C-alpha positions as CSV (number, residue, x, y, z in Angstrom):
1,M,-57.3,36.9,-11.1
2,T,-55.2,38.1,-8.2
3,T,-56.8,39.9,-5.3
4,G,-54.7,41.8,-2.7
5,T,-54.7,44.6,-0.3
6,G,-53.1,47.3,-2.3
7,P,-56.0,48.5,-4.5
8,L,-58.5,48.6,-1.7
9,A,-58.9,52.3,-0.7
10,G,-59.9,53.1,2.8
11,R,-58.8,49.7,4.2
12,A,-55.4,50.0,5.9
13,A,-53.3,46.9,6.3
14,I,-52.5,45.7,9.8
15,S,-49.2,47.1,11.0
16,G,-46.2,44.8,10.8
17,G,-45.3,45.6,14.4
18,A,-42.6,48.2,14.1
19,P,-41.7,49.7,17.4
20,S,-43.7,52.8,18.3
21,G,-44.5,54.7,21.4
22,S,-42.7,54.6,24.8
23,P,-41.0,51.5,26.1
24,R,-43.7,51.1,28.7
25,S,-46.5,51.3,26.1
26,R,-44.7,48.8,23.9
27,A,-44.3,46.4,26.8
28,G,-48.0,46.8,27.6
29,A,-48.9,46.0,24.0
30,E,-46.7,42.9,24.0
31,I,-48.2,41.6,27.3
32,G,-51.7,42.4,26.1
33,H,-51.2,40.5,22.8
34,A,-49.5,37.6,24.5
35,L,-52.5,37.3,26.9
36,L,-54.8,37.5,23.9
37,A,-53.0,34.6,22.3
38,A,-53.1,32.7,25.5
39,C,-56.8,33.3,26.1
40,L,-57.8,32.5,22.5
41,A,-55.8,29.2,22.6
42,A,-57.2,28.2,26.0
43,A,-60.8,29.1,25.0
44,T,-60.4,27.1,21.8
45,A,-59.0,24.1,23.7
46,A,-61.9,24.2,26.1
47,I,-64.5,23.8,23.3
48,P,-64.4,20.0,23.2
49,L,-65.3,19.9,26.9
50,L,-68.8,21.2,26.0
51,H,-69.6,17.8,24.4
52,E,-67.1,15.5,26.1
53,P,-66.2,16.5,29.7
54,S,-63.5,13.8,29.8
55,F,-61.9,14.8,26.5
56,Y,-58.5,15.5,28.2
57,F,-58.6,12.5,30.5
58,R,-57.7,9.3,28.7
59,D,-55.1,6.6,28.6
60,D,-51.9,7.7,30.4
61,A,-53.5,10.8,31.8
62,Q,-55.8,8.5,33.7
63,S,-53.5,5.7,34.7
64,Y,-50.1,7.4,35.0
65,F,-49.9,11.1,35.2
66,L,-52.8,12.5,37.2
67,P,-52.5,10.0,40.1
68,G,-48.9,10.9,40.3
69,F,-49.6,14.6,40.3
70,L,-52.1,14.3,43.1
71,E,-49.7,12.1,45.1
72,I,-47.0,14.7,44.7
73,A,-49.4,17.3,46.0
74,R,-50.3,15.1,49.0
75,L,-46.6,14.7,49.9
76,I,-45.9,18.4,49.6
77,R,-49.0,19.1,51.8
78,S,-47.6,16.6,54.3
79,G,-44.3,18.4,54.4
80,E,-42.4,15.7,52.5
81,W,-40.0,16.0,49.6
82,P,-41.9,14.3,46.8
83,F,-38.9,12.4,45.4
84,L,-40.4,9.1,46.5
85,T,-43.8,7.7,47.5
86,P,-44.2,4.7,49.8
87,R,-47.6,4.0,48.2
88,L,-46.2,2.5,45.0
89,F,-43.6,-0.3,44.7
90,Q,-43.4,-0.1,40.9
91,G,-43.1,3.5,39.8
92,G,-42.7,5.2,43.2
93,A,-39.4,6.9,42.5
94,F,-41.0,10.1,41.1
95,L,-37.8,12.0,40.5
96,A,-36.1,9.2,38.7
97,E,-39.3,8.7,36.6
98,Y,-38.5,12.3,35.2
99,Q,-41.9,12.8,33.5
100,Y,-43.6,14.3,36.5
101,G,-41.9,17.7,36.1
102,L,-40.9,17.5,39.8
103,L,-38.5,20.4,39.7
104,N,-40.6,22.7,37.6
105,P,-42.0,25.2,40.1
106,V,-45.0,26.0,37.9
107,C,-46.0,22.3,37.8
108,L,-45.6,22.0,41.5
109,A,-47.9,25.0,42.1
110,L,-50.5,23.5,39.7
111,Y,-50.4,20.2,41.4
112,R,-51.5,21.9,44.6
113,V,-54.3,23.5,42.6
114,L,-55.3,20.1,41.2
115,D,-55.5,18.7,44.7
116,G,-58.5,20.9,45.3
117,F,-60.6,19.3,42.5
118,E,-62.9,16.5,43.5
119,R,-63.5,15.4,39.9
120,L,-60.6,13.8,38.1
121,D,-61.7,14.8,34.6
122,R,-62.0,18.4,35.6
123,A,-58.5,18.4,37.2
124,A,-57.1,17.0,34.0
125,A,-58.9,19.5,31.8
126,F,-57.7,22.4,33.9
127,Y,-54.1,21.3,33.7
128,A,-54.3,20.7,29.9
129,V,-56.1,24.0,29.0
130,F,-53.8,26.0,31.2
131,H,-50.8,24.7,29.3
132,V,-52.4,25.1,25.9
133,G,-52.9,28.8,26.9
134,L,-49.2,29.0,28.0
135,L,-48.2,27.5,24.7
136,G,-50.3,30.0,22.8
137,A,-48.5,32.9,24.6
138,G,-45.1,31.3,24.0
139,T,-45.7,30.7,20.4
140,Y,-46.8,34.4,20.1
141,A,-43.4,35.3,21.7
142,L,-41.6,33.0,19.2
143,G,-43.3,34.8,16.4
144,R,-42.4,38.2,17.8
145,S,-38.7,37.1,18.2
146,I,-38.4,36.6,14.4
147,G,-40.1,40.0,13.7
148,T,-43.8,38.9,13.1
149,G,-46.3,41.7,13.5
150,R,-48.4,41.4,16.7
151,P,-51.8,40.5,15.2
152,F,-50.2,37.8,13.0
153,A,-48.2,36.5,15.9
154,V,-51.4,36.1,17.8
155,L,-52.8,34.0,14.9
156,G,-49.7,31.9,14.9
157,G,-49.9,31.4,18.6
158,L,-53.5,30.3,18.3
159,A,-52.8,27.8,15.5
160,G,-49.6,26.4,17.0
161,A,-51.1,25.8,20.5
162,T,-54.1,24.1,19.1
163,C,-52.5,21.9,16.5
164,L,-53.9,18.4,16.8
165,G,-50.5,16.8,17.3
166,V,-50.3,18.7,20.6
167,V,-54.0,18.4,21.6
168,D,-54.8,14.8,20.7
169,W,-51.7,13.3,22.1
170,G,-49.9,15.6,24.5
171,A,-52.9,17.3,26.1
172,V,-55.1,14.1,26.1
173,S,-52.6,11.5,27.2
174,W,-48.8,12.2,27.2
175,V,-49.2,15.2,29.4
176,P,-45.4,16.2,29.7
177,G,-45.3,16.4,26.0
178,L,-47.7,19.3,26.2
179,V,-46.1,20.9,29.3
180,S,-42.6,20.8,27.7
181,A,-43.9,22.1,24.4
182,A,-45.4,25.0,26.2
183,W,-42.1,26.0,27.7
184,L,-40.2,25.1,24.5
185,S,-41.8,27.9,22.6
186,W,-40.7,30.4,25.2
187,A,-37.2,28.9,25.3
188,A,-36.9,29.2,21.5
189,A,-38.0,32.9,21.6
190,F,-35.6,33.8,24.4
191,L,-32.7,31.9,22.7
192,I,-33.3,34.0,19.6
193,W,-33.4,37.2,21.7
194,A,-30.2,36.0,23.5
195,G,-28.5,35.8,20.1
196,Q,-29.5,39.4,19.5
197,D,-28.7,40.8,23.0
198,S,-26.6,39.3,25.8
199,R,-29.1,40.7,28.3
200,F,-31.4,37.8,27.4
201,I,-28.9,35.1,28.2
202,A,-30.1,34.7,31.8
203,P,-33.9,34.6,31.0
204,A,-33.1,32.2,28.1
205,A,-31.3,29.9,30.4
206,L,-34.3,30.0,32.8
207,A,-36.7,29.2,30.0
208,V,-34.5,26.2,28.9
209,F,-34.4,25.0,32.5
210,L,-38.3,25.0,32.5
211,V,-38.3,22.9,29.3
212,V,-35.9,20.3,30.7
213,A,-37.4,20.2,34.2
214,S,-40.8,19.5,32.6
215,G,-39.7,16.0,31.9
216,W,-40.3,15.1,28.2
217,P,-37.1,13.8,26.6
218,F,-38.3,14.6,23.1
219,A,-38.6,18.3,24.0
220,D,-35.0,18.2,25.2
221,A,-33.9,16.5,22.0
222,A,-35.9,18.9,19.9
223,L,-34.4,21.9,21.7
224,L,-30.9,20.7,21.1
225,A,-31.6,19.7,17.4
226,G,-33.3,23.0,16.7
227,L,-30.5,25.0,18.3
228,A,-27.9,23.1,16.4
229,A,-29.7,23.7,13.1
230,G,-30.2,27.4,13.7
231,V,-26.6,27.9,14.7
232,A,-25.3,26.0,11.7
233,A,-27.6,27.9,9.3
234,G,-26.5,31.2,10.8
235,A,-22.8,30.2,10.4
236,F,-23.5,29.2,6.8
237,A,-25.2,32.5,6.1
238,G,-22.3,34.4,7.6
239,A,-24.1,35.7,10.7
240,D,-22.1,37.0,13.6
241,R,-20.7,33.9,15.4
242,R,-21.0,35.6,18.8
243,A,-24.8,35.4,18.3
244,G,-24.7,31.7,18.1
245,L,-22.3,31.4,21.0
246,R,-24.6,33.4,23.2
247,A,-27.6,31.1,22.3
248,V,-25.5,28.0,23.0
249,L,-24.2,29.4,26.3
250,A,-27.8,30.1,27.4
251,A,-28.9,26.6,26.5
252,G,-26.0,25.0,28.2
253,L,-26.7,27.0,31.4
254,G,-30.3,25.9,31.3
255,F,-29.5,22.2,30.9
256,A,-27.0,22.6,33.8
257,L,-29.5,24.3,36.0
258,A,-31.9,21.4,35.3
259,A,-29.3,18.8,36.1
260,P,-31.1,17.7,39.4
261,A,-34.1,16.7,37.1
262,W,-32.3,14.7,34.5
263,M,-29.3,13.3,36.3
264,P,-31.3,11.0,38.6
265,L,-32.9,9.6,35.4
266,A,-29.5,9.0,33.8
267,A,-28.3,7.3,37.0
268,A,-31.3,5.1,37.4
269,I,-32.0,3.9,33.8
270,G,-29.2,1.3,33.9
271,S,-30.9,-0.5,36.8
272,T,-34.2,-0.8,35.0
273,A,-35.5,-3.2,32.4
274,R,-36.1,-0.4,29.9
275,L,-32.7,-0.6,28.1
276,A,-33.2,-4.3,27.5
277,E,-36.7,-3.9,26.0
278,S,-36.9,-4.3,22.2
279,F,-39.0,-2.0,20.1
280,D,-39.9,-1.4,16.4
281,L,-37.7,1.3,14.9
282,H,-40.5,2.3,12.6
283,Q,-43.4,2.3,14.9
284,W,-45.2,5.6,14.8
285,Q,-42.7,6.9,12.3
286,T,-44.2,10.0,10.6
287,P,-45.0,9.3,6.9
288,L,-43.5,12.0,4.7
289,P,-46.8,13.1,3.2
290,T,-48.0,13.9,6.7
291,L,-45.4,16.6,7.0
292,V,-46.9,18.5,4.0
293,A,-50.5,17.9,5.1
294,I,-50.5,20.6,7.8
295,G,-53.5,22.3,6.1
296,A,-55.6,19.1,5.6
297,P,-58.3,18.8,8.3
298,V,-58.7,15.1,7.5
299,F,-55.8,13.1,6.2
300,P,-55.9,9.3,6.9
301,Q,-52.5,7.9,6.6
302,A,-50.8,4.5,6.9
303,W,-49.0,4.3,10.2
304,I,-47.2,1.5,12.0
305,S,-49.2,2.0,15.1
306,F,-49.8,-0.2,18.2
307,G,-51.6,-2.8,16.1
308,G,-49.1,-2.8,13.3
309,L,-49.4,-1.2,9.9
310,S,-52.9,0.3,9.6
311,L,-54.8,3.3,8.3
312,V,-55.2,5.8,11.1
313,V,-58.3,7.8,10.3
314,S,-58.6,9.7,13.6
315,P,-57.5,12.0,14.8
316,P,-56.1,14.1,12.0
317,M,-52.9,14.7,14.0
318,Q,-51.1,16.4,11.1
319,Y,-53.6,19.3,11.0
320,V,-52.3,22.8,12.1
321,G,-54.2,25.4,10.1
322,W,-55.6,25.5,6.6
323,W,-54.2,29.0,6.1
324,I,-50.6,28.1,6.7
325,P,-49.9,26.4,3.3
326,V,-51.8,29.2,1.6
327,A,-49.6,31.8,3.3
328,M,-46.5,29.9,2.4
329,L,-47.6,29.4,-1.2
330,H,-48.0,33.2,-1.5
331,G,-45.0,34.0,0.7
332,A,-42.2,36.4,-0.2
333,W,-39.5,33.8,0.2
334,P,-36.6,36.2,-1.0
335,R,-37.3,38.3,2.1
336,M,-35.6,35.6,4.2
337,R,-32.3,36.5,2.6
338,G,-32.5,40.1,4.0
339,P,-31.7,41.2,7.5
340,A,-35.4,41.3,8.5
341,G,-35.8,37.7,7.5
342,T,-32.8,36.3,9.3
343,G,-34.8,35.1,12.3
344,A,-37.4,33.4,10.1
345,A,-34.6,31.7,8.1
346,L,-33.1,30.3,11.2
347,L,-36.5,29.1,12.5
348,L,-37.1,27.5,9.1
349,A,-33.9,25.5,9.3
350,A,-34.8,24.3,12.8
351,T,-38.3,23.4,11.7
352,L,-37.1,21.4,8.8
353,V,-34.7,19.4,11.0
354,L,-37.5,18.7,13.4
355,G,-39.7,17.5,10.6
356,L,-36.9,15.1,9.4
357,L,-36.6,13.8,13.0
358,A,-40.3,13.1,13.0
359,A,-40.0,11.2,9.8
360,A,-36.8,9.3,10.7
361,P,-36.8,5.9,12.5
362,G,-36.7,5.8,16.2
363,V,-33.3,5.8,18.0
364,S,-32.6,4.1,21.4
365,Q,-34.9,5.6,24.0
366,L,-36.3,8.2,21.5
367,R,-38.9,5.8,20.3
368,W,-42.0,6.6,18.3
369,P,-40.5,9.5,16.4
370,F,-43.8,11.1,15.5
371,R,-43.5,12.7,19.0
372,F,-41.3,15.3,17.2
373,L,-44.2,16.2,14.9
374,P,-45.8,18.9,17.2
375,Y,-42.5,20.9,17.2
376,F,-42.5,20.9,13.4
377,Q,-46.1,21.9,13.4
378,I,-45.5,24.8,15.8
379,G,-42.6,26.0,13.7
380,C,-44.9,25.9,10.6
381,A,-47.5,28.0,12.4
382,V,-45.0,30.7,13.3
383,L,-43.5,30.8,9.8
384,G,-46.9,30.9,8.2
385,A,-47.8,33.9,10.4
386,W,-44.5,35.6,9.5
387,F,-45.3,35.3,5.8
388,L,-48.8,36.5,6.4
389,G,-47.5,39.6,8.1
390,Q,-45.0,40.6,5.4
391,P,-45.8,43.9,3.7
392,G,-47.5,43.4,0.3
393,H,-48.6,39.8,1.1
394,V,-51.3,39.0,-1.5
395,W,-53.5,35.9,-2.0
396,S,-54.7,34.6,-5.3
397,A,-58.2,33.2,-5.1
398,R,-57.5,30.7,-7.8
399,R,-54.2,29.4,-6.4
400,A,-55.5,29.3,-2.8
401,S,-58.7,27.4,-3.8
402,A,-56.7,24.9,-5.9
403,L,-54.3,24.3,-3.0
404,I,-57.1,23.7,-0.5
405,L,-59.1,21.4,-2.8
406,G,-55.9,19.6,-3.9
407,T,-55.2,18.9,-0.3
408,G,-58.7,17.3,0.0
409,L,-58.0,15.2,-3.1
410,L,-54.7,14.1,-1.6
411,A,-56.4,13.3,1.7
412,G,-58.9,11.1,0.0
413,L,-56.4,8.9,-1.8
414,P,-55.6,6.5,1.1
415,L,-59.3,6.1,2.0
416,V,-61.9,6.7,-0.6
417,D,-64.7,6.8,1.9
418,A,-63.1,9.9,3.5
419,I,-63.5,12.1,0.4
420,G,-67.1,13.1,1.4
421,V,-66.0,14.2,4.9
422,N,-63.0,16.0,3.4
423,L,-65.2,18.0,1.1
424,L,-67.6,18.9,3.9
425,L,-64.7,20.4,5.7
426,L,-62.7,21.9,2.8
427,L,-65.5,23.6,0.9
428,P,-66.3,25.9,3.8
429,V,-62.6,26.7,3.9
430,V,-62.7,27.8,0.3
431,L,-65.7,29.9,1.1
432,V,-63.6,31.5,4.0
433,V,-60.8,32.3,1.5
434,L,-63.3,34.1,-0.8
435,I,-64.7,36.0,2.2
436,V,-61.2,37.0,3.3
437,L,-60.3,38.2,-0.2
438,R,-63.7,40.0,-0.4
439,R,-63.0,41.8,2.9
440,G,-59.7,43.0,1.7
441,G,-57.2,40.1,2.0
442,P,-55.3,38.5,4.9
443,R,-53.6,41.6,6.0
444,I,-56.8,43.5,6.6
445,R,-58.1,43.2,10.2
446,T,-61.5,41.7,9.2
447,G,-59.7,39.2,6.9
448,L,-57.4,38.2,9.7
449,I,-60.3,37.8,12.1
450,A,-62.1,35.6,9.6
451,I,-59.0,33.4,9.3
452,G,-58.9,33.1,13.1
453,M,-62.6,32.3,13.5
454,S,-62.5,29.7,10.8
455,H,-59.5,28.0,12.5
456,I,-61.5,27.9,15.8
457,A,-64.6,26.6,13.9
458,I,-62.6,23.8,12.2
459,F,-61.0,22.8,15.5
460,A,-64.5,22.6,17.1
461,A,-65.8,20.5,14.2
462,L,-62.8,18.1,14.2
463,T,-63.0,17.5,18.0
464,K,-66.7,17.0,17.6
465,I,-66.2,14.4,14.8
466,F,-63.3,12.8,16.7
467,P,-64.2,13.2,20.4
468,G,-61.5,10.6,21.3
469,N,-58.2,9.5,20.0
470,S,-58.9,6.1,18.4
471,Q,-55.5,4.8,19.4
472,F,-56.4,5.1,23.1
473,P,-58.8,2.7,25.0
474,D,-61.9,4.5,26.0
475,W,-61.8,3.8,29.8
476,R,-64.7,5.3,31.8
477,P,-63.6,5.0,35.5
478,P,-65.3,6.8,38.3
479,M,-64.5,10.5,38.1
480,E,-65.1,11.4,41.8
481,R,-62.0,10.9,43.9
482,A,-64.2,9.9,46.9
483,A,-65.3,6.8,45.0
484,Y,-61.8,5.3,45.4
485,R,-61.8,5.6,49.2
486,G,-64.5,3.1,50.0
487,E,-62.3,0.1,50.8
488,P,-60.9,0.0,54.4
489,G,-57.4,1.3,54.5
490,L,-54.4,-0.9,55.1
491,R,-52.1,-0.5,58.1
492,Q,-48.8,1.4,57.5
493,G,-46.4,-1.0,55.8
494,D,-49.0,-3.4,54.6
495,T,-49.5,-3.6,50.8
496,A,-52.0,-4.7,48.2
497,L,-51.2,-6.9,45.1
498,L,-53.3,-7.1,41.9
499,L,-53.2,-10.1,39.7
500,F,-54.9,-9.5,36.3
501,E,-54.2,-9.8,32.7
502,R,-53.7,-6.7,30.5
503,A,-56.6,-7.8,28.3
504,L,-58.9,-7.1,31.2
505,F,-58.7,-3.4,30.3
506,R,-58.8,-4.0,26.5
507,R,-62.2,-5.6,26.4
508,P,-64.6,-4.3,23.7
509,D,-67.2,-3.4,26.3
510,I,-64.7,-1.5,28.5
511,R,-66.5,1.8,27.9
512,D,-69.6,0.5,29.6
513,A,-67.8,-1.5,32.3
514,P,-69.2,-1.1,35.8
515,A,-67.4,1.2,38.2
516,G,-66.7,-1.8,40.4
517,L,-64.1,-3.1,37.9
518,Y,-61.9,0.1,38.3
519,L,-62.4,0.0,42.1
520,A,-61.4,-3.7,42.4
521,F,-58.5,-3.4,40.0
522,P,-57.0,0.1,40.2
523,Q,-55.1,0.2,36.9
524,G,-51.6,1.6,36.7
525,N,-51.0,4.3,39.4
526,T,-54.7,4.8,40.2
527,A,-54.2,2.8,43.4
528,L,-52.8,6.1,44.7
529,Y,-56.3,7.5,44.9
530,T,-57.2,4.8,47.6
531,G,-54.5,5.9,50.1
532,N,-53.2,2.3,50.3
533,A,-49.8,1.0,49.4
534,A,-49.8,-1.0,46.2
535,I,-47.2,-3.3,44.6
536,A,-48.1,-2.8,41.0
537,G,-47.9,0.5,39.3
538,Y,-47.3,2.1,35.9
539,S,-43.7,2.7,35.3
540,P,-41.7,3.1,32.0
541,M,-38.6,2.8,34.3
542,R,-39.6,-0.4,36.1
543,G,-37.0,-2.4,38.0
544,R,-35.8,-5.6,36.5
545,G,-37.1,-7.6,39.5
546,F,-40.7,-6.8,38.7
547,G,-40.3,-8.8,35.5
548,D,-38.9,-11.7,37.4
549,L,-42.0,-11.5,39.6
550,C,-44.2,-11.5,36.5
551,L,-45.5,-7.9,36.5
552,D,-45.5,-5.8,33.4
553,Y,-44.9,-2.1,33.2
554,I,-48.5,-1.1,33.8
555,G,-49.1,-3.7,36.6
556,G,-50.6,-6.6,34.6
557,S,-49.4,-10.0,35.5
558,C,-48.6,-13.3,33.7
559,P,-50.5,-16.5,34.7
560,D,-47.9,-17.9,37.0
561,A,-47.4,-14.7,39.1
562,A,-49.0,-16.3,42.1
563,E,-46.5,-19.1,42.2
564,R,-43.5,-16.6,41.8
565,W,-44.8,-14.3,44.6
566,T,-45.2,-17.3,47.0
567,R,-41.9,-19.0,46.1
568,P,-39.3,-19.1,49.0
569,D,-36.3,-16.9,48.2
570,P,-32.9,-18.6,48.6
571,V,-31.4,-15.7,50.5
572,T,-34.1,-14.9,53.0
573,G,-36.0,-18.2,52.9
574,A,-39.3,-16.3,52.8
575,S,-41.6,-15.5,50.0
576,T,-41.8,-12.0,48.4
577,L,-45.5,-12.0,49.3
578,D,-44.6,-12.2,53.0
579,L,-41.6,-9.9,53.0
580,A,-43.6,-7.2,51.0
581,R,-46.2,-7.5,53.7
582,V,-49.0,-8.2,51.2
583,T,-52.2,-8.5,53.2
584,R,-54.7,-8.0,50.3
585,V,-54.6,-9.7,46.9
586,T,-57.2,-9.1,44.2
587,A,-57.1,-11.8,41.6
588,Q,-59.0,-11.7,38.3
589,A,-61.7,-14.3,38.2
590,G,-60.6,-17.5,36.4
591,A,-57.1,-18.9,36.2
592,R,-55.4,-16.2,38.3
593,A,-57.9,-16.5,41.2
594,V,-57.6,-20.3,41.1
595,A,-53.8,-20.2,41.0
596,F,-53.5,-17.9,44.0
597,A,-56.0,-19.9,46.0
598,A,-53.9,-23.0,45.4
599,V,-50.6,-21.5,46.7
600,A,-51.8,-18.9,49.2
601,G,-51.6,-21.1,52.3
602,P,-53.5,-20.7,55.6
603,G,-54.7,-17.5,57.1
604,W,-56.4,-16.0,54.0
605,V,-60.1,-15.3,53.7
606,H,-61.7,-14.4,50.4
607,R,-64.8,-12.9,48.9
608,S,-66.1,-12.0,45.5
609,V,-65.6,-8.6,43.9
610,E,-66.3,-7.3,40.4
611,S,-64.6,-9.6,37.9
612,G,-62.4,-11.2,40.6
613,V,-61.8,-12.5,44.1
614,L,-60.4,-10.5,47.0
615,F,-58.1,-12.4,49.4
616,E,-57.3,-10.9,52.7
617,R,-55.2,-11.8,55.8
618,T,-53.6,-10.2,58.9
619,L,-49.8,-10.2,59.5
620,P,-48.0,-9.6,62.8
621,S,-47.5,-6.0,63.3
622,L,-44.0,-4.4,62.9
623,P,-43.2,-0.7,63.1
624,G,-43.3,1.3,59.9
625,T,-42.3,-0.7,56.8
626,L,-40.1,-3.3,58.5
627,S,-41.0,-6.8,57.4
628,R,-38.3,-8.9,58.8
629,L,-36.0,-8.7,61.9
630,P,-33.3,-11.0,63.2
631,E,-34.8,-13.5,65.6
632,G,-34.5,-12.2,69.1
633,A,-34.0,-8.5,68.0
634,E,-35.5,-5.8,70.2
635,I,-36.9,-2.6,68.8
636,R,-36.3,0.2,71.2
637,R,-37.2,3.1,68.9
638,A,-38.7,3.5,65.4
639,E,-39.2,6.7,63.4
640,E,-40.1,6.7,59.7
641,D,-41.0,9.2,57.0
642,V,-40.9,8.9,53.2
643,R,-37.2,9.3,52.7
644,E,-35.7,8.1,56.0
645,A,-36.2,5.5,58.7
646,R,-34.4,5.4,62.1
647,Y,-34.4,2.6,64.5
648,G,-32.8,1.8,67.9
649,L,-32.1,-2.0,67.9
650,A,-30.5,-4.5,70.2
651,G,-29.9,-8.2,70.1
652,P,-28.2,-10.7,67.8
653,G,-27.2,-9.5,64.3
654,G,-28.8,-10.7,61.2
655,R,-30.8,-9.6,58.2
656,I,-33.4,-6.8,58.1
657,V,-35.8,-6.4,55.2
658,W,-38.2,-3.6,54.5
659,A,-41.6,-3.7,52.7
660,R,-40.4,-1.0,50.3
661,A,-39.3,-1.1,46.7
662,W,-35.5,-0.8,46.1
663,Y,-34.4,2.1,43.9
664,P,-30.9,3.4,43.2
665,G,-30.0,5.8,46.0
666,Y,-30.8,3.8,49.1
667,E,-28.1,4.1,51.8
668,A,-27.9,2.5,55.2
669,A,-25.7,3.1,58.3
670,W,-25.2,1.3,61.6
671,N,-24.0,3.6,64.4
672,G,-22.8,6.0,61.7
673,Q,-20.9,3.3,59.7
674,P,-22.1,2.6,56.2
675,L,-23.8,-0.7,55.5
676,T,-24.4,-2.3,52.1
677,V,-28.0,-2.2,50.9
678,E,-28.8,-5.4,49.1
679,I,-31.7,-6.3,46.8
680,V,-33.5,-9.4,48.1
681,N,-36.5,-11.2,46.7
682,A,-35.9,-9.3,43.4
683,I,-37.3,-5.9,44.6
684,L,-36.8,-5.3,48.3
685,P,-34.0,-3.4,50.2
686,S,-32.2,-5.3,52.9
687,V,-29.2,-5.0,55.2
688,V,-27.3,-7.2,57.6
689,I,-26.5,-5.6,60.9
690,P,-23.9,-6.8,63.5
691,A,-24.9,-8.1,67.0
692,G,-25.3,-5.6,69.8
693,A,-27.1,-2.4,70.4
694,G,-27.1,0.5,67.9
695,D,-28.9,2.9,65.7
696,L,-29.9,1.8,62.2
697,V,-30.6,4.4,59.5
698,L,-32.1,3.7,56.1
699,R,-32.2,6.7,53.8
700,Y,-33.2,7.3,50.2
701,R,-31.4,10.0,48.2
702,P,-31.9,9.6,44.4
703,R,-28.6,8.7,42.8
704,G,-27.3,11.5,40.7
705,L,-29.1,14.2,42.7
706,G,-26.1,15.4,44.6
707,L,-24.0,15.9,41.5
708,G,-27.0,17.5,39.8
709,L,-27.4,20.0,42.7
710,A,-23.8,20.9,42.5
711,L,-23.9,21.5,38.8
712,A,-27.2,23.5,39.2
713,A,-25.6,25.7,41.9
714,L,-22.7,26.5,39.5
715,A,-25.1,27.3,36.7
716,L,-27.3,29.4,38.9
717,A,-24.2,31.5,40.0
718,A,-23.2,31.9,36.4
719,I,-26.7,33.0,35.4
720,A,-26.8,35.5,38.2
721,G,-23.4,36.8,37.2
722,F,-24.6,37.3,33.6
723,A,-27.7,39.0,34.8
724,V,-25.6,41.5,36.8
725,W,-22.8,41.8,34.2
726,T,-25.2,42.7,31.3
727,R,-26.9,45.4,33.3
728,W,-24.0,47.8,32.4
729,P,-24.6,49.6,29.1
730,R,-21.1,49.1,27.9
731,R,-21.5,45.4,28.2
732,T,-24.6,45.2,26.1
733,S,-24.6,44.6,22.4
734,R,-27.4,44.3,19.8
735,R,-26.7,42.2,16.7
736,T,-28.7,40.3,14.1
737,P,-29.1,36.7,15.3
């Protein structure tokens, strides 16, 4: 039996969204529906916080991103450009790290807001929920750009923004993945509108800029791949070529405007250890069945994950919305060949390409290709909503129920024990289908509300069943920022070194580990909370020298790190420990503490701390971050800030070393004449000055920033020109994308 909306007298189907009323009223309706999508998505994303306050504060969000966000806020508050922090040696070049969204003005404003939170988990939750709401509104806009009716576009925005590929990875840990995805939906919508109307070229370029400036390379690649697929599909279908050219022009201007964000990354990556690191091409490669399981709330699959090939039962990262496959199954596919379906057809082409990228092996720096999966999922949500909103869209109770239960059977194949859980989730879905049909079908307002409420209920159930991503360690550090400020601060220029094995934070009992462990061994970038300068940080772009000194990318060390840090350098004759002005070493109890005690030398005192030994000493005081001067040199003046240091010196020439980490972009000058900045002791900047009196300047300007700013200025002028040029009616054209 087939049940639809047609025979039901007295129940009008929801409007498909045809323009009606004045332009002002239509604009108000669009804004209102976009806000509705944003609020629904944000409120849904906030549900897990009711039973797990730290739901959005795990893994990299704890150890990498939030400490960096708060340090950027501190630097801005201090009147500094936040391109560099002196508080981290490894990972302190924030602009070259790229993922901090340092040139996204919305991100910068939010960092200042986060700085007002005293609890770290609440700050992380606010940032995540805000961007989920932004993604909901952007996905609504994307649905509207291809002609989806407003109520259906709201449903698509809700499902796309709360798909578990976004929530359980981007929102929870890889934060720029969520931020960039939120802007990517807006960029895709404006690019489609730019294809229709040249007046949208300027706003489309600005939206693309926000994607690229947010710092997630996979979003950049997805934008380019999706645009190429859409333009190619349009050309194949015989669409107006000028539409594709307008979209390409807008994207090009957006990438050029964001050049100051990505050019320092491109300039710095060659000096890091990242290019030389090996990786498994197939690690986290999306299994093909996962692409078609977007309607399966539970779908354990075999993934090559961090521990090798294994069944990943939680979270169900492939889930988007149970109703999407049902809508597609009953969709009027021939409508895509008509003018009203052109936008949906182009989005379908882009979505399929992104799905193939998610299932392909990793390439170069685009490792772990399942990171493309959320873009495929968002595209599916928008397309499902488009089908749902087509006039005459009808569901069959038999076909819909068979599809849902068949999905449950498919989900149970990899793991028989999951069949019971699947049925518990899928049988209520079948009941919802019957209720929707009983209430008039998916195009009736009550039916659409039932679909939306069921989606929210399933999201709540899944996040209750899986309150944490099983692929992430369940660290429970202190959440109050004040807890990290208990240790006495170091003098300016003095630093702290941690010596611990990575397994320290992989222990089975880490969830119940005492707070003292996290305070004694601030993991990754969390040393930024203490206000002290630290050697070890978390950096995917770590310099090669840190590997020579036995530190890995998250700050863990190998057993002979103590010997390497105290070994005399052939150029300077001094140890890196001394030249980095290390006055505090926390060594893990056992081999590392014994090894450091054996090579530390005189002047160190020690005491026990949680799981380790703290060694401390006092060094002769030098201004700022200076750590070595030529013998007999006289300092007449010293001024330092984050990016620049100026000194008035006199005496014999010789080598000067700073207790800073070297990054590409350091420049030095003596009396206005350039000096060569050398890397000594594997990580430290150094210069050799001539004899006599003079002024020495050391300045950090990220390499690639100057060229990036020049390119951005040209792009901004072009965008402003287009904005003015397209104001004239005779210059404006409207065409099918």
